[in-house]
C-alpha positions in Angstrom: 112.7 -169.0 -71.2 112.7 -166.2 -68.6 111.4 -166.9 -65.1 111.0 -164.8 -62.0 114.4 -164.0 -60.4 116.3 -164.6 -63.6 119.4 -162.4 -64.0 119.3 -160.5 -67.3 121.9 -158.6 -69.3 120.9 -155.1 -70.4 121.5 -154.3 -74.1 120.8 -150.6 -74.3 122.4 -147.3 -73.5 120.7 -146.5 -70.1 123.8 -147.3 -68.0 122.4 -150.5 -66.5 124.3 -153.7 -67.0 122.5 -156.4 -65.0 118.9 -156.7 -63.9 116.7 -159.3 -62.2 113.2 -160.2 -63.4 110.6 -159.5 -60.7 107.3 -160.1 -62.5 106.0 -161.6 -65.7 102.7 -161.0 -67.6 99.9 -163.4 -66.9 100.2 -165.3 -70.2 104.0 -166.0 -69.5 103.6 -167.3 -66.0 103.3 -170.9 -67.0 106.0 -171.3 -69.7 108.1 -168.3 -69.0 108.7 -165.1 -71.1 110.2 -165.3 -74.5 111.3 -162.8 -77.2 109.0 -159.8 -77.5 107.6 -160.1 -73.9 107.6 -157.0 -71.7 108.7 -157.9 -68.1 109.3 -155.8 -65.0 112.8 -155.9 -63.5 115.0 -154.4 -60.9 118.4 -153.0 -61.8 121.2 -154.9 -60.0 124.4 -153.4 -61.5 125.1 -150.2 -63.3 127.9 -148.9 -65.5 129.6 -145.9 -63.8 130.9 -143.3 -66.3 131.3 -139.6 -65.9 130.2 -138.7 -69.4 126.7 -140.3 -69.3 123.8 -137.8 -69.2 122.1 -137.7 -65.8 118.6 -138.0 -67.3 119.4 -141.3 -69.0 121.1 -143.1 -66.1 119.2 -145.8 -64.2 119.9 -146.1 -60.6 120.6 -149.3 -58.7 117.4 -150.8 -57.3 115.2 -148.9 -59.7 112.2 -150.9 -61.1 111.7 -150.7 -64.9 109.8 -152.3 -67.7 112.1 -154.3 -70.0 111.6 -155.9 -73.4 113.2 -159.3 -74.1 115.2 -159.1 -77.4 117.6 -162.0 -77.1 117.7 -165.4 -75.5 120.0 -168.4 -75.6 117.0 -170.6 -76.1 116.2 -170.9 -79.8 113.2 -169.0 -81.3 111.2 -170.8 -83.9 109.6 -168.4 -86.5 
């Protein structure tokens, strides 16, 4: 379950590696966000490579919308 100020690992090709959750949707405030929830987060650490396109690179401190795709906590179907 994802709460506010949880450190998240980024699993896409934007260049960001770590982010912090800064807000949750209203329905996830009580129990926390789970798989499939869109949260807002701030980028904390980026991957520095010269060959990444400039238009796809997130900058440190940028606020973005993020979709939760994996958690350690089990997901019951």
